[in-house]
C-alpha positions as CSV (number, residue, x, y, z in Angstrom):
1,M,-19.2,14.1,46.8
2,K,-22.6,15.0,45.4
3,R,-21.3,18.6,44.3
4,E,-18.4,17.0,42.7
5,I,-20.7,15.0,40.4
6,F,-23.3,17.7,39.9
7,A,-20.6,19.8,38.6
8,F,-18.9,16.6,36.3
9,I,-22.4,16.2,34.8
10,M,-23.1,19.7,33.9
11,A,-19.9,20.3,32.3
12,A,-20.4,17.4,30.4
13,L,-23.7,18.3,29.3
14,L,-22.3,22.4,28.6
15,G,-19.9,20.6,26.4
16,L,-22.2,18.7,24.4
17,P,-23.4,21.3,21.9
18,A,-19.6,22.1,20.8
19,I,-19.0,18.7,20.3
20,Y,-22.3,18.2,18.1
21,A,-20.9,21.6,16.3
22,A,-17.7,20.3,15.8
23,E,-19.5,16.6,14.1
24,A,-21.5,18.6,12.2
25,E,-18.9,20.6,10.7
26,E,-17.3,17.7,9.6
27,A,-20.2,16.2,8.5
28,A,-20.5,19.2,6.0
29,L,-17.0,18.9,4.4
30,P,-16.4,17.9,0.7
31,V,-16.0,14.2,0.8
32,L,-13.5,12.4,-2.2
33,T,-13.7,8.9,-2.0
34,I,-10.9,6.4,-3.5
35,K,-11.5,2.7,-4.4
36,S,-8.2,0.4,-4.5
37,P,-7.2,-3.1,-5.1
38,R,-5.7,-4.3,-1.8
39,F,-1.9,-3.9,-2.4
40,A,-2.3,-0.1,-3.4
41,R,-4.5,0.4,-0.1
42,P,-1.8,1.0,2.1
43,L,-0.2,3.8,0.0
44,V,-3.7,5.2,-0.6
45,E,-3.9,5.8,3.7
46,R,-0.6,7.9,3.5
47,W,-2.1,10.1,1.0
48,I,-5.3,10.4,2.9
49,A,-3.0,11.2,6.0
50,E,-0.5,13.6,4.5
51,Y,-3.0,15.4,2.4
52,T,-5.7,16.1,5.0
53,K,-2.4,17.8,7.0
54,S,-2.2,20.4,4.1
55,Q,-5.9,20.3,3.0
56,P,-8.0,19.8,6.5
57,R,-11.0,21.4,4.8
58,L,-11.5,18.1,2.7
59,R,-12.7,14.5,3.9
60,L,-10.6,11.6,1.9
61,E,-12.0,8.2,3.0
62,L,-11.1,4.6,1.3
63,A,-14.4,3.5,-0.3
64,Q,-15.8,0.3,1.5
65,G,-17.0,-2.7,-0.4
66,Q,-19.5,-1.9,-3.2
67,Q,-19.5,2.2,-1.8
68,S,-19.4,4.3,-5.1
69,A,-16.2,6.0,-5.3
70,S,-14.7,9.7,-6.8
71,L,-11.6,8.1,-7.5
72,H,-10.6,4.3,-8.9
73,I,-7.1,2.7,-8.7
74,V,-6.8,1.5,-11.9
75,L,-3.8,-0.8,-13.8
76,E,-3.1,0.2,-17.5
77,G,-5.4,-1.7,-19.8
78,D,-7.5,-2.8,-17.2
79,G,-11.0,-1.8,-19.3
80,H,-11.4,1.3,-17.7
81,Q,-14.0,3.7,-19.1
82,N,-13.2,7.0,-17.8
83,P,-10.2,9.1,-18.3
84,A,-6.9,8.3,-15.8
85,V,-3.5,9.6,-15.5
86,F,-0.5,7.3,-13.9
87,F,1.8,7.9,-10.9
88,G,3.7,5.0,-10.9
89,Q,4.1,1.3,-12.0
90,Y,3.8,-2.0,-10.6
91,A,6.0,-5.3,-11.1
92,V,4.5,-8.5,-11.8
93,L,7.0,-11.7,-10.7
94,P,6.5,-16.0,-10.4
95,V,6.0,-17.1,-6.8
96,A,5.6,-20.5,-4.6
97,A,5.3,-21.2,-1.4
98,S,8.7,-21.5,0.4
99,G,10.0,-24.8,0.8
100,S,7.3,-26.2,-1.8
101,E,7.5,-29.0,-4.6
102,A,7.0,-26.6,-7.4
103,A,9.9,-23.8,-5.4
104,S,12.4,-26.6,-5.2
105,L,11.7,-28.1,-9.0
106,L,12.1,-24.4,-10.5
107,S,14.9,-24.0,-8.1
108,G,18.0,-23.0,-10.2
109,K,16.1,-22.8,-13.3
110,H,16.1,-19.8,-15.5
111,L,12.9,-19.4,-17.6
112,S,13.0,-17.4,-20.5
113,V,9.4,-15.9,-21.9
114,Q,9.1,-19.1,-23.9
115,R,9.3,-21.2,-20.7
116,L,7.1,-18.9,-18.8
117,K,4.4,-19.2,-21.6
118,E,5.1,-23.4,-21.7
119,L,4.8,-23.1,-17.3
120,Y,1.7,-20.9,-16.8
121,F,-0.6,-21.0,-19.9
122,V,-2.7,-23.5,-22.1
123,D,-1.3,-24.6,-25.7
124,D,-2.4,-22.5,-28.2
125,E,-3.7,-25.1,-30.8
126,L,-4.5,-28.3,-28.8
127,D,-6.1,-26.3,-25.9
128,E,-4.0,-28.6,-23.6
129,P,-1.1,-27.8,-21.1
130,K,2.5,-28.1,-23.2
131,A,3.6,-31.5,-23.2
132,H,6.8,-30.3,-20.7
133,K,7.4,-33.4,-18.3
134,Q,8.9,-31.2,-15.7
135,Y,5.9,-28.7,-15.1
136,E,2.9,-31.3,-15.9
137,H,2.9,-31.8,-11.9
138,I,2.8,-27.8,-11.2
139,T,-0.3,-26.4,-10.8
140,V,-0.9,-22.6,-11.6
141,Y,-3.2,-20.1,-9.7
142,S,-3.8,-17.1,-11.2
143,G,-6.4,-14.2,-10.3
144,S,-9.6,-13.5,-12.4
145,S,-11.0,-10.3,-11.2
146,Q,-10.9,-7.3,-12.8
147,G,-8.0,-5.5,-11.4
148,S,-6.1,-8.5,-11.3
149,V,-2.4,-8.3,-12.1
150,A,-2.4,-11.3,-14.0
151,R,-4.1,-9.6,-17.2
152,Q,-0.6,-7.6,-17.2
153,F,1.4,-10.5,-16.9
154,A,-0.6,-12.4,-19.8
155,R,-0.4,-9.4,-22.1
156,H,3.4,-8.9,-21.1
157,L,3.7,-12.6,-23.1
158,G,1.7,-11.8,-25.6
159,L,-1.3,-13.7,-24.5
160,E,-4.9,-13.2,-22.6
161,S,-5.7,-14.1,-18.9
162,A,-8.1,-16.5,-20.4
163,D,-5.4,-18.6,-21.4
164,F,-3.9,-19.6,-18.1
165,R,-4.1,-22.8,-17.2
166,G,-4.6,-24.3,-13.6
167,R,-7.2,-22.7,-11.3
168,R,-8.8,-19.3,-11.3
169,I,-8.9,-17.2,-7.8
170,S,-11.9,-14.9,-7.2
171,G,-11.6,-11.7,-5.0
172,D,-8.2,-10.0,-4.3
173,D,-4.6,-11.0,-5.6
174,L,-3.6,-11.5,-2.1
175,F,-5.8,-14.8,-1.9
176,L,-3.6,-16.3,-4.5
177,N,-0.6,-16.7,-1.8
178,T,-3.5,-18.5,0.9
179,A,-3.6,-20.6,-2.1
180,L,-0.2,-21.5,-2.4
181,Q,0.1,-22.2,1.2
182,K,-2.3,-24.8,0.9
183,D,-0.9,-26.6,-2.1
184,P,2.9,-27.5,-2.6
185,T,2.4,-27.8,-6.3
186,G,1.1,-24.5,-6.8
187,I,2.6,-21.5,-8.3
188,S,1.6,-18.1,-9.5
189,V,2.3,-14.6,-9.8
190,N,1.6,-11.2,-8.3
191,A,2.4,-7.7,-7.4
192,L,5.4,-6.5,-5.3
193,P,3.5,-5.0,-2.4
194,N,1.7,-8.9,-2.1
195,I,4.9,-10.7,-2.4
196,Y,7.2,-8.4,-0.1
197,D,6.6,-7.2,3.6
198,L,6.6,-3.6,3.4
199,K,8.0,-3.2,6.7
200,S,10.8,-5.7,6.8
201,R,11.2,-5.2,3.4
202,H,11.8,-8.9,2.8
203,L,10.0,-11.4,1.1
204,R,6.4,-12.0,2.9
205,Q,6.5,-15.2,5.5
206,G,6.0,-18.9,3.5
207,L,6.7,-16.9,-0.2
208,S,9.5,-17.6,-2.5
209,L,10.4,-16.1,-5.9
210,I,11.5,-18.7,-8.5
211,A,12.9,-18.2,-11.8
212,L,14.4,-15.4,-10.7
213,D,18.3,-16.5,-9.6
214,D,19.8,-16.1,-13.0
215,G,21.8,-12.8,-12.3
216,E,19.1,-10.7,-13.4
217,L,17.3,-10.5,-10.0
218,D,18.6,-11.7,-6.8
219,A,15.6,-13.8,-5.2
220,N,17.4,-12.7,-1.9
221,A,17.3,-9.3,-2.4
222,T,15.0,-6.6,-0.1
223,L,12.2,-5.0,-1.7
224,D,14.1,-2.0,-1.9
225,E,17.1,-3.7,-4.3
226,V,14.2,-5.2,-6.6
227,L,12.8,-1.9,-7.1
228,N,16.1,-0.2,-7.8
229,R,17.1,-3.0,-10.1
230,L,13.5,-3.1,-12.3
231,E,14.1,0.8,-12.1
232,Q,17.4,0.9,-14.0
233,D,16.3,-2.1,-16.4
234,V,13.2,-4.5,-16.5
235,P,14.0,-7.7,-18.0
236,E,12.1,-9.3,-20.8
237,E,10.9,-12.0,-18.3
238,V,9.5,-9.6,-15.9
239,A,6.0,-7.8,-16.4
240,T,5.5,-3.9,-15.4
241,G,2.7,-1.9,-16.3
242,R,1.6,1.4,-14.9
243,I,-0.7,2.3,-12.2
244,G,-3.2,5.4,-11.6
245,L,-6.1,7.5,-10.8
246,S,-9.4,6.9,-13.0
247,F,-11.8,10.1,-12.7
248,D,-15.1,11.5,-14.0
249,T,-15.8,14.9,-12.3
250,R,-14.9,18.5,-12.7
251,D,-14.6,19.0,-9.0
252,E,-12.4,21.4,-8.3
253,A,-11.1,19.8,-4.9
254,L,-10.6,16.2,-6.9
255,N,-8.6,18.2,-9.5
256,H,-6.3,19.8,-6.9
257,F,-5.8,16.4,-5.3
258,L,-4.9,14.6,-8.7
259,Q,-2.3,17.1,-9.0
260,W,-1.0,16.9,-5.6
261,V,-0.3,12.9,-6.3
262,L,1.6,13.6,-9.4
263,D,3.2,15.9,-7.8
264,H,4.1,14.2,-4.9
265,A,3.6,10.4,-6.0
266,Q,7.6,9.8,-6.2
267,L,8.2,10.6,-2.4
268,W,6.5,7.1,-1.5
269,N,5.9,4.8,-4.4
270,H,9.4,2.9,-3.3
271,E,7.7,2.6,0.3
272,Y,4.8,0.8,-1.1
273,G,6.2,-1.3,-3.1
274,L,5.9,0.7,-6.4
275,L,8.5,1.6,-9.3
276,N,8.4,5.5,-10.0
277,L,7.9,6.7,-13.6
278,D,10.7,8.1,-15.5
279,V,11.3,12.0,-16.0
280,R,9.5,11.7,-19.5
281,L,6.5,9.4,-18.6
282,S,6.2,11.6,-15.1
283,E,5.9,14.9,-17.4
284,A,3.8,13.8,-20.0
285,E,1.0,12.4,-17.1
286,H,1.4,16.1,-15.8
287,T,0.9,17.3,-19.4
288,K,-2.0,15.3,-19.9
289,L,-3.7,16.0,-16.5
290,N,-3.8,19.4,-17.2
291,H,-5.2,19.0,-20.8
292,L,-8.1,17.1,-19.4
293,L,-8.7,19.7,-16.6
294,T,-8.8,22.2,-19.3
295,A,-11.3,20.5,-21.5
296,R,-13.9,19.9,-18.8
297,K,-13.7,23.7,-17.9
């Protein structure tokens, strides 16, 4: 027994240099960090897994907390300062808690662009909610962070995010779902990956789409059916925007990764709740990236 224990200890000790060497080698690999809003993180994690298979000499990591990053997932028009290339689109839909007072009140009603303005935003002239009696007891929850899709929803209607009435929620847009669960009068808007369960492809438990049962979009449709419908034709009431990667470096590894993303994005966009760019826009992004990289040489 003593000999077996001794042999085990010696084997472990002899193996330590190899372990340390492997750890040192991994630590020496170039690292690209990616900062992303929560709704796009599952897609970024898929990128990391797939890209590492073909490029094992590079470490890709999601940035945590306030950690600086090489790349940032950005939404078109969110004020990012660095160049960006766009790989897909996100869609923003109105939601409420299923079975809630707000969902019941709005069930079966198609909300036009004008009605959406009255429901979600403050009156431009009087700085008071629209005097529309059927909406007066509804509480609007909107995201207030820099990357919130509420900004795109407001811009789509010709307004600003500061014009939302109701309550502003700081932090990630996923927290809006929690607010709706606590308030039966609450409504909000959110991106498809925050509204649908990416595994079941159905609405997340406890959520209900509102104002979409007019034939334009089926409130009972799966995520894939909604994505296919929106890629054919986007109803006037639905806000969409491009999503991309912002960067500021001449690093060759990063350049290669950006090109890889544009080449492969359409393989996984739908799986993670995003729309693909049409062929014309996709080609334009490839051309833009080539120009940006050439100008930085």
